[in-house]
N, C-alpha and C positions, 0 to 999 in steps of 0.2 A: 291505669294501664302503663306498663313499662315497655317502651319501644326501642329496639336497637336500630339505629340508622347507620348502615354501612355506607361510607362515603358521606357522612353527616356534615362535614365541614366543606364539602365540595359544592359545585354550582347548584345541582338539584337538591342535594341533601340540605343545604343551607336554606333553600326556598321552602322546603317542607317544614323546617324549624320555624321559619318566619310565619308560616300560615297556622302553626299549631301552638306557638309559644304562649298564647293568651289563655290556654286551657290548664288550670291548676290541677286537674285530675291526671295529668300526664307526667311521666318521667321519660325524658328523651335522652337516650344514651348516644351521644355524638361520637362516632367511632371511625377510625381509619388507621392507616399504618403509622401515622405520626401522632404520638401523644401530645407533643408540643403544639402542633397545629390545632388539635382538638381542644386543648386547654385554652389557647388564644381565642378560638372561635366562641367558646362558651363564655369567656370573660366579656366578649364584645356584645353579648345579648343580656346585659345586666338587668334590663327591665322585664325579662321573661317571667311569666307567672308559672309556667311549667318548670319542673326541676330539670336542669341540664347537667348531664354527667359526662365528662370526657372519658374516652376509653381507647385502647388499642385493639384493633381487629384486623386480621388478615384473612381474606376469604380463601387464600391458597394455603393457609396454615392448618393447625389442628382445630377443626371446627367443633368437635365434641367438647374439648376442653374450654374453648373460648365461649361457646354458648352456655356451658354449665356455669362458668364464672359470672357471666353477665346476667343470666337468667331472665331473659325478656319474655313478655307475653306475645310479642309480635316482632319479627325481623323484617326490615325493609332494606332491600338492595337498591341503593341510589347511586351506585358507582358506574359499572360498565367499563369499556364498551361491551355489550352483551354478544355482539358478533364475533368478538375475539376471545371468548371464554374457552374455546377449544374442547378437548375430550371431556374434561370434568366440568362442563358448563353448568350442570345441575347439582354440584356438590352441596351448595348451601340449601337448595330446596330439599334434597335428601336428608341433610342433617337436621333441618327444622322439623320435617315429618317424623324422623326418628325420635326427636326430643319432645314431640307433641306440641310444637310451636306453630303459630300462624305465620304466614310469609306473604309478602307482596314485593313487587319490584316495578321499576319504571322502564322495563325493557322496550327498546324500539326496534329490535330485530324480528322480522316476521317468522323466521325459522325457530328462533328461541321460544317465542310466545306459543307458537303452534305445538312445540314439543312438550310443553308443561302438562298437557292433557294426559300424558302417559302415567302421571303420578296420581291420577284422580282416585283410583281404588285405594291406594295406600293412604291418601289424605283422609278419605272418608272413614277408613278403618280407625284412624287415630282421632277423628273428630275435629280436624283442623282445616282451615281454608288456605289455599295456595293460589294467589291471583297474580297473573303475569300481565305486563303491559298496562299498568295502572297510570295512564297518562292521557293526554289529549287524543293521541292515536293509540288505541282505538276506543277508549271509554267515551269521550265526548262525541266523537264522530258517530259511534253506534247509537248514542242517545238522540242525537240530532236526526239521523236517518229515520229512526222510529217515529219521531215527531213529524217529520216531513212526509212520511209515507202514509200517515193516517188518512183513511178515506180513499186511497188509491187501490186499484185492483191488484197491481203488483208493481215492483220496481225493477226496471231492466237496466238502468244506468246509474252508477254512483260515482261521483268524483268530489274531491275536496283538496284543500291545501292550507298550509300554515305559512304566514309571512311574518317572520320575527322582525322586531325593530333592529336597526343596525347597532344600537347601543345596548342590546339585551345582555351581552356578556355570555359568549358561548364557551362551555367547558371543553377541556382538551379531549375528554373521552367521547364527546359528541363528534368532534372533528375526526378522531381516530375511527369511529364507526363509519362516518361518511367516506373517509378515505379507503376503508376496507372494501366497500361495496360499489363505489362509483364506477360505472362502466362494466361491472361484472354481470353475468347472466343471472336473472332471477325469474321466478315463475309468477305470472299474473293471470287474471281472468280477462279474457278478451274474445269477442265474437262467440259468446256462449260456450267457451271452452278454455282450456289451459293454453297459455302461450309463453314464450320467452321474451323478456324485455331487459333493457340495460339502464339502470338508474342514471340520471343526469344526462341522458342522450335523447330524452323525449321532453318536449316543452309545450306549455299552453300559457296564454296570457289572460289574466282575469283581474277584475276590479272588485275589491271587497268594499261593500257599500251598505252598511246598516241603514234602514230607512230613517230619514230625518237627520242624518249626521254627515259630516264631511268625509267622503270616502278616502281610502288609501289611494296613493298613486297607482296607476295601472302596473301590475306586477307580473314579472315573468316567473312561472312555476316550472320546476323540473320534477320528473318522476323520482320518488324515493322508495327505499325498501323499508316499509313499515308494516306492523301486524295487520292493519286493515286489509291489505291485499288478499289475505287468506281468511282472516277472522270474519269479515263482513259477509263473505261468501257462505259461511255456515249459517248465518241468520237469513240471508236473502239468496238462496240457491238459484232463484230464477234470474238473478242479475247477469246480464250478458257481458257487462264491462264494469270493472272497478279500477279507478285510477286515483292515486294520492300523490300530492306534490309538495314541495317546499319552495318558497320564494325568497331566498336570501338577498339582501341588498348590502352595499351598492351593487347595481346590476353588472358593472364592469367586472367585479370580482366573481360574480356568479358565472359570467360568460367564460372567464378563465377556467373555472372548475368544469364547465361544460366541455371545453376544448380538451382538457386533461382526461375527462371521462371517455371522450371519443378515442383518444390515443390508447386507452385501456381496452375499449371495446374492439378496436382494430388490432389488438395484441402488439402494439408498438411499445406499450408499457405493461409489465405484468400486473402491477397494482399501484395505487396512489399512497399506500401506507407509509413509505419512506418520506413522503411530503407532508405528513400529518402535522408535524411540529411547525413547519413553515406556514401551512394553511391556518393553523391556530393563531399564529402571530399576526398574519395578515388580517384575519377576521376581526381580531380584537384591537387592531391598531389603525387599519385603513378603513375608516368608517365615516360616513357623512349622510345627510338627509334628515328626514323627520323622525323624531323619537316616538314612533307609533308602530303598532303591529296588529295583525288580524288573522282571521281564519274564515274559511268558507266551506260549506258542504252543499252539494247540488244533487238532486235526484230527478229522474225522468221515468215516465211509464204511463200506462193507460189509467185514466180516472175511473170512477165508478160507472160513468156513462160510456166508457170505451174510448173517449177522446184522449189524445196524448196530452199529458201535463208535464210542466217543468217547474220545480220549486227550488228555492235556494235559501240558505240560512247564512247570515253574515254576522261576524263578531269583530269589533274594533276595540283595541285597548291603547290607552294613552300612557306615555312615559314608562315608569317602572312597574306598572300593573301588568303589562303584557307578559313579561318573563315568568310571572307567578302561575299563569294558567296551566302549564303542563303538570304542575305539582298539586293542583287543586283537587283532582280526583282522589289522590292519596289522602289528603286532609279531610275530604268529605266522608270517605269510608271510615276513617278513624273516628270522626265525630259521631257518625251513626252507630258505630260499635260501642262507643262510650254510653250512648243513650239506649243501649239494649237491642240494637238492630244490626248485629254483626252479620257478615256474609255467611251463607250456608257452607257447610263442610264440602271439601272437594278441591280438585286442582283444575284450573281452566284459565282461559283468557278472560280478562275483566270486561266483558261486553255488556252484561245485563245488570251490573251492580248499581248504576246510577242513571237517573233521568236528567233532562235539561233542568228541571226544577231544583234538583239537588245542587246544581252549580250556582243557581241564582242568589243563594244566601252568601256565597263566596264573592260573587260579583258586586253585591250591594255595598255601597260605601266606597267603591273604586270607580275610576273612570273607564269602565268597561261597558260597552253598548252592544246589544244584539238585536236582531230582528229577522223576520222572514219576508221574502219576496215571492208572491204568487205570479211568477213571470208570465205564464200562459194566460191566466185570468185577467191580467192587466192589459193585454194586447188590445189595442183599439180604444183604450180609455184616454181622457184628456192628457196632454203632455205632462203637466205638473203632477197629476195623479200617478202616472207611470213612474216618474222619477222618485216620488215620495213613498210609494208603496203604502204600507199600513200606517205610516205617519200622517197621511192625508186626512184621515178621519178625525184626527185630534185638532185640526186647524179650525179657527172660528168660521162660522157660516159665511160671513162677509168675504173672507179671503177665498174660500172654496167657490163661492158664487162667481167671483171675478175670473177664476181660472177653469171653471167647469164649461169648457167650450167644445161644442160638437162641430161637425162639418158645416161650413157656411160662414156667416158673418155675425158679429155682435158689436155693440157700441156701449161705451160708458162715458159719462160726463161728470164734471166737477170743477173745482177751483184749485189753483196752485200758485206758489211763489217760486221765482227762479233767481238764483245768484250766479254771477259769472266771475271767473278769475280775472285779474287785471294784468298778469304777466303776459307779454306779447306772445310767447310760445303757447301759453294756455289759451289765449284768444284764438290763435291760429288752429290749435287742436280742436277747439269747440266749433270753429267755422267749418273745418273739414268734416266733422262728424254730423254737422247740421243741428247742433243743440240750439235751443231757443235763447232769445235775448233776455237780459235781466228784467224782472218785473216783480213788484211786491205783491200783486194780486192780479191774476189773469184767469180767463176761462181755460179749461183743458178738456179735450175730447180724445178718446182712444178708440180706434176702430180695429177690431180683431178679425182677421180673415184666416180660416183654417182650411187647409187642403192636405189630405193624406197624412195627417198627424203633424204637419208643419204649420206654425202660426206666424202670420205677418202682423206686426203691431205698427200702426200708424198713429203717432202722437201729435196732436195739434194744440199748441199753446198760443192762444190768441189767434193770429192769422199765419203762424209759422208752423211747419210740419217737418217731422223727420221719421224715418221708417227703419225698422229692424226686423230680421227674420229669426225665429226661434225654432229649435228642433232638438230632439234627443240625441246626445252624443253617441259615438260608437268608437270601437278600438280603444285607444288610450284615453279618450274622452267619455268612455262608457259611464252611465249613471250620472252624467252632467247635462245641464241645459246649455246648448250652444247658441249664442246670439251673434248674428252676423250684421255688421254695419259695412256695406260695400265690401272691400277686400279684407277687412279685419273681422276675425272671429274670436269671441271671448267665451270661454267655457266656465260655467258656474256650478258649484255644488249648491243644492237646495236643502237648507236645514230648517228645523223647527226648534223653537225655544220659547216656552211660556206663551204659546199662542201666536208667536211672531214667526213669519216666514223670512228667512235670511238668504241672500245670494252671496256666496263666497267664491271669489275668483280663484280658479285653479290652473287654467291654461289659457294661452292666447297665441294667435298666429296672424300672419299677414301674407296675402297671396299664396296661402297654402303652406307656408314655411313656419314651423314652430319657433317661437321666440322665448328667450330666457325670462323667467319671472321677475328677476331683479330689474329688468327694464320696463316692466309692465306698469300701467297706471294703477293707482290704488282705488278700490271701490268699497264704499260702505252703503249697501243697498238692502232695504228691508220693507216688508209690508206688515201691517198690523190692523187690528180692529179697535177703534176707540169710539165710545158712544154709539155703538151699533153702525158705524160707518167705516168703510174700507179706506185706509190711509196708506200712502206710499212715501218713501224717502229714498232719494238717490243722490249720492255724494261721490264725485269722481275727481281725483287729484293725481298729481305726480310729484315725486321728490324734487324734480328739477324746476317745476313750474308752480307748485302749490295748487290751490284750487283751480279746477277747470270749469266745472259746473255743479251746482247743487239745486235740485228741484224737489219739492215736496208739496203734498196736498191731499185731497180726497177725491174719491170717485164713487158714483153709483151707476149700476148697469141700467140701460134703457131697454124696454121691450120693443117689439116690432112696430108698435104704434108711436114710438118716440117718447114715451113717458118713463119715469123711474120705475124699474121693474117691480119694486116692492111697495110702490105708492103711485098709482096711476092718476091721481087727482092733479090736473094742470095747475090749479091754484097753489097747491102745496109745492109743486115743482118750481114755480116761480119764486116762492119763498126760499126754497133750498138754494137757488142759484145766487142769492144775495148773501148767504152766510159766509 
């Protein structure tokens, strides 16, 4: 297959090349207005198995001549901004149909994608496919909604969002598109009908948290003008509300954009387009934070039994893998076409071309994690099961038994060793927190008291006790376990790895005031099953003091009669206590 990539050396075109260059059956014509840039880009991909051909292509030029000279089987428009294409916005679509060529694009403009349907009859007559919006919005979102909606009577609310890494590298055309519509009126579905909204003047806060992985920081999302706002309504006409957002970081720059969008909405500025170049510079220069990105989709509606359900899908990508996701739909469709499963002829938004399973092969081998949270079904379940979602079932039986706490009280007993730091500040911190004294071998007893989903843990090492309160976080601590020691609250992500449960510190506060993480104590805490026994390891230190406390050991739950829950023989219990 010979593919013309318009904008092939740009941000998105380059990512398409990166995803397809291992396919020797492809010839990728990397094209744009600059032959020198196209040649330089092709030289930079020296290890590509696909054949890379640099070329000049101007979508505003003589399309008939250019398409005739390049003679592709498929033309891909990866340039944009599609919102600014103007009167001749579909020139390339029309030229491809006239030449009997297949066409796809990464259009992110709702109006542009919706308008492609007007060419359906012409495309069918020529036996070619024309697919618009072949990106995360709306291909992946539509696939996820179909998966989440399985078994529900209908879906009445759909919302989603993308949170790119601050180091993703945003192309200038993306920024030009945002600048063109921020604060401008757009049509959305709301309250079971059409309504007018203004991008970047509506916000929601959400935490992307794939089960069993460290969630993203709580992210501020703003409404954006994407194809989903109209396209999803064609698949789910019963949906009363559809909302899609973007969560760019750092948040301070996002809030500047929000303020500018409000100036446009209030007609104090006609448009943000003159600021696009400055916005692009700021986005790619003023950046800090974690090199992680993610995406979420959430649906709500009545289940098969008539009771209201809410389900959510979460995706997390580490490092450089996140920026590739918007181009993965294009790569997946091309690979399916190579294997004889090309899209059907016709012109349409690319809503039904892929399922979530089609993405999974692209995710494999990358640090991309996804998972579903049955938010309604988990209500009332034990705290750690609520936080872990479907990752709970993968934990060893011994760990699940220790955390499978219902209302009331439970007790576990075992043995432990305790080490204490010698630095005077470390000793003071341990005394304030009530941590036990050093001991090479001591009895340990943990009493769990559960009330309204909150757990009180009273740990007794020998004859010394200290207590903490655990609960599910909310707001910026959403999907975290919050543990309170007096006025101090520590918020942990609960992750799983090879059967081990890890507690990763993500936030902390004192007297209700959030504190910076660089001042926070360091924690290395995990639980595991060894030899059929629950074992714990807690290590707390601080850069200024070194070790504060380290305690580790084993526990076995007791039943109400006071015996080990899985072995009620008193003689065996006595033997265990000496191990």
